[in-house]
KOLLUM-861283 format. One record per residue (C-alpha): residue in one letter; residue number from 1; x, y, z. Coordinates in steps of 0.5 Angstrom, whole numbers. Each point is the difference from the previous one (the first is absolute). Last residue first. Layout:
# KOLLUM-861283
   res     n       X       Y       Z
     A   NUM       X       Y       Z
...
END
This chain:
# KOLLUM-861283
   res     n       X       Y       Z
     R   286       0     -12      14
     T   285       0       6       4
     S   284       7       0       0
     G   283       6       7       2
     R   282       1      -2       7
     L   281      -6       5       2
     G   280      -5      -3      -5
     A   279       2      -7       3
     A   278      -2       1       7
     V   277      -5       4      -2
     F   276      -3      -6      -3
     E   275       1      -5       6
     E   274      -4       5       5
     L   273      -5       1      -5
     G   272      -2      -7      -1
     R   271       1      -3      -8
     P   270      -6      -3      -3
     E   269      -3      -7       1
     R   268       2      -5      -5
     G   267      -5      -4      -6
     M   266      -1       7      -3
     L   265      -7       0      -2
     A   264      -2      -3       7
     A   263       6       3       3
     F   262      -3       7      -1
     D   261      -7      -1       0
     G   260       0      -2       7
     T   259      -2       7       3
     V   258       1       5       5
     A   257      -4       7       1
     S   256       3       5       3
     T   255       1       5      -5
     R   254      -6       3       2
     G   253       1       0       7
     Q   252      -2       7       2
     G   251       6       2       2
     V   250       2      -2      -8
     A   249      -4       5      -2
     E   248       2       5       4
     F   247       6      -2      -3
     F   246      -2       1      -7
     R   245      -2       8       2
     T   244       7       2       1
     Y   243       2      -4      -7
     S   242      -6       3      -4
     D   241       1       8       3
     A   240       7       0      -1
     K   239      -1      -3      -7
     W   238      -4       5      -2
     A   237       3       7       3
     S   236       7      -3      -4
     W   235       5      -3       4
     G   234       6       5       2
     D   233       2      -3       7
     S   232      -2       7       3
     L   231      -7      -3      -3
     L   230       1      -7       3
     L   229       1       4       6
     R   228      -6       4       0
     H   227      -4      -7       0
     Y   226       3      -4       5
     E   225      -1       7       5
     D   224      -8       0      -3
     A   223       0      -8       1
     E   222       2       1       8
     C   221       7      -4       1
     E   220       1      -7       3
     V   219       6      -2       2
     F   218       4      -7      -1
     R   217       7       0       3
     I   216       6      -1      -4
     E   215       6      -3       3
     S   214       5      -2      -5
     G   213       3      -8      -2
     T   212      -3       2      -7
     A   211      -3      -7      -1
     A   210      -3       0       8
     A   209      -2       8       0
     M   208      -4      -1      -6
     A   207      -4      -7       3
     A   206      -1       4       6
     T   205      -4       5      -5
     A   204      -4      -5      -3
     E   203      -2      -2       6
     A   202      -2       6       3
     Y   201      -4       2      -7
     S   200      -3      -7       1
     V   199       0      -6      -4
     V   198      -7      -4      -2
     R   197       2      -6      -2
     T   196       1      -5      -6
     G   195       2       5      -5
     T   194      -5       3      -6
     P   193      -3      -3      -6
     T   192      -7       2      -1
     L   191      -3      -4      -6
     T   190      -6       3      -3
     G   189      -4      -3      -7
     L   188       3      -3      -5
     L   187       6      -6       0
     S   186       0      -4      -7
     P   185       4       4      -4
     S   184       6      -2       6
     L   183       7       3      -4
     L   182      -3       6       3
     A   181      -2      -2       6
     R   180       8      -4       1
     A   179       2       8      -2
     A   178      -4       3       6
     F   177       1      -4       5
     A   176       8       0      -1
     A   175       0       8      -1
     L   174      -4      -1       7
     D   173       6      -3       2
     D   172       5       4      -2
     R   171      -4       7       3
     C   170       0      -3       6
     I   169      -6      -2       6
     F   168      -3       4       5
     S   167      -6      -3       3
     A   166       0       7       5
     G   165       0       3       6
     A   164      -2       4       5
     E   163       3      -1       7
     P   162       5       6      -1
     A   161      -6       5      -1
     I   160       0       3      -6
     P   159       3       8      -3
     L   158       8      -3      -1
     V   157       6       2       2
     L   156       5      -5       1
     E   155       5       1       5
     G   154       8       0       1
     A   153       1       5      -5
     A   152       5      -4      -3
     A   151      -3      -6       0
     A   150      -6       2      -2
     G   149       3       4      -6
     P   148       3      -6      -2
     A   147      -6      -5       1
     F   146      -6       4      -3
     E   145       1      -3      -8
     V   144       2      -7       4
     F   143      -6       1       3
     R   142      -4       2      -6
     D   141       1      -6      -3
     M   140      -6      -3       5
     Y   139      -4       2      -6
     Q   138      -8      -1       2
     G   137      -4      -6      -3
     D   136      -2       0      -7
     R   135      -7       0      -3
     L   134       1      -4      -6
     N   133      -6       1      -5
     L   132      -1      -6      -4
     H   131      -3       1      -7
     A   130      -4      -2      -5
     I   129      -4       7      -5
     G   128      -7       1       3
     T   127       0       8       0
     E   126      -3       1       6
     A   125       4      -5       4
     L   124       7       3      -2
     Y   123      -4       7       1
     A   122      -1      -2       8
     E   121       7      -2       1
     T   120       3       6      -3
     A   119      -5       4       3
     A   118       2      -3       7
     H   117       7      -1      -2
     V   116       0       8       0
     H   115      -4       1       6
     A   114       5      -3       5
     T   113       5       5      -4
     P   112      -4       5       4
     F   111       3      -4       8
     P   110      -6       3       4
     S   109      -4      -7      -2
     D   108      -8       1      -3
     A   107       1      -3      -7
     A   106       4      -6       3
     C   105       7      -3      -3
     D   104       3       0       5
     I   103       4      -7      -1
     F   102       3       3      -7
     S   101      -2      -1      -7
     T   100       6      -3      -5
     Y    99      -5      -1      -6
     V    98       0      -7      -4
     I    97      -3       2      -7
     R    96      -4      -6      -3
     R    95       0      -2      -8
     V    94       2       6      -3
     G    93      -3       3      -6
     A    92       2       6      -2
     D    91      -6       4       1
     V    90       0      -4       7
     A    89       6       2       1
     A    88       0       7      -2
     D    87      -7       1       5
     I    86       4      -3       5
     A    85       6       5       0
     V    84      -4       6      -1
     R    83      -4      -2       5
     H    82       7       0       5
     Q    81       2       6      -2
     R    80      -7       4       2
     I    79       0      -3       7
     G    78       8       1       1
     E    77      -1       7      -2
     E    76      -7       2       4
     V    75       3      -3       6
     D    74       8       2       0
     A    73       5      -4      -4
     G    72       3      -7       3
     T    71      -1      -4      -7
     S    70      -2      -6       1
     I    69       2      -6      -3
     L    68      -4      -3      -7
     L    67       2      -7       0
     L    66      -2      -2      -8
     E    65      -2      -7      -2
     G    64      -1      -1      -8
     I    63       4       5      -2
     G    62       0       2      -8
     E    61      -1       6       1
     F    60       1       4       6
     A    59       5       5      -3
     R    58      -6       2      -5
     R    57      -5       1       5
     T    56       5       4       4
     G    55       1       4      -5
     A    54      -8       1      -2
     P    53       0       3       8
     D    52       5       5      -1
     S    51       1       3       8
     F    50       0      -8       2
     D    49       8       0      -3
     V    48       2      -7      -2
     A    47       6       0      -3
     R    46       2      -7      -3
     V    45       6      -5       2
     E    44       0      -6      -3
     A    43       3      -7       4
     A    42       4      -5      -2
     E    41       6       3       2
     P    40      -2       2       7
     A    39      -1       6       1
     H    38       4       4       6
     A    37       2       6      -4
     C    36      -7       1      -2
     V    35      -2       6      -4
     G    34      -7       2      -4
     S    33       1       6       5
     R    32      -7      -1       4
     T    31       1      -7       0
     G    30      -3      -7      -2
     L    29       3      -7      -1
     V    28      -3      -3      -5
     M    27       1      -9       2
     E    26       3      -6      -5
     G    25       3      -5       5
     A    24      -2      -1       7
     G    23       6      -5       3
     A    22      -2       2       8
     D    21       5       4       1
     A    20      -1       4      -6
     L    19      -7       1       3
     A    18       3       2       7
     E    17       5       5      -3
     V    16      -5       4      -4
     I    15      -4       0       6
     R    14       7       3       4
     R    13      -1       5      -5
     G    12      -7       1       0
     L    11       1       1       9
     E    10       4       6       0
     G     9      -3       3      -6
     N     8       4      -1      -7
     A     7      -5      -5      -3
     G     6      -6       4       1
     T     5      -5      -4      -4
     L     4       1      -8       0
     G     3      -1      -4      -7
     I     2      -2      -7      -2
     M     1      -1      -4      -7
END
């Protein structure tokens, strides 16, 4: 039987839908609350709390293929949570773990969450359990989220050069990829699903302008200024620091690798940013 954690998250709920669309039968959906409103009829929803190792082990019983969705906690807590999940999976007899890592998973990255991914991938290898790391490309969904505010302000302000970019890919495509990978038990090692090319922040801003019918200019700001802006918007100190340093990593080219892994597994290319942003602002990204 297959199972996944984080089934109520932005990526998790899309993976549940992709699994159902792929005809997956019985599955275990792990959520912190033990409730999942979008669970398919044949799915069993179980509470998964990584602060409770014994409970996590019980939640993983009977699962052969487990998709571990990274939690998004700060570095120390994220590493601890993932270790609890991996240990519980090993103890429960899970055969293979598919882990949602990130394209920037280098221990020397300025992006703090990259350190969580580096440590988790290393721990998976250390345990000896069969596993597949999915080093997901950078989400293009952010530009749909940015667009209304940027259109109203007439500018998109970020702490990065306009010519910098990434091999953006959307959550829907990453979810479809993860579902296919979970249902393919022979896949092991590492796959890196990305977009087909590097798109600069200037190009992404132009795509938002075209989709909204507004004039939007890209404005590069200083990292300290952006950090203060996030704090003033109510972000926690950890999240503001992490997100600001994320752009430093992007500026170093750490999210710009382009691979053919998506097309090789899915038999099609991922959606382009311009098409996705236009569809997203029409209310449909499917």
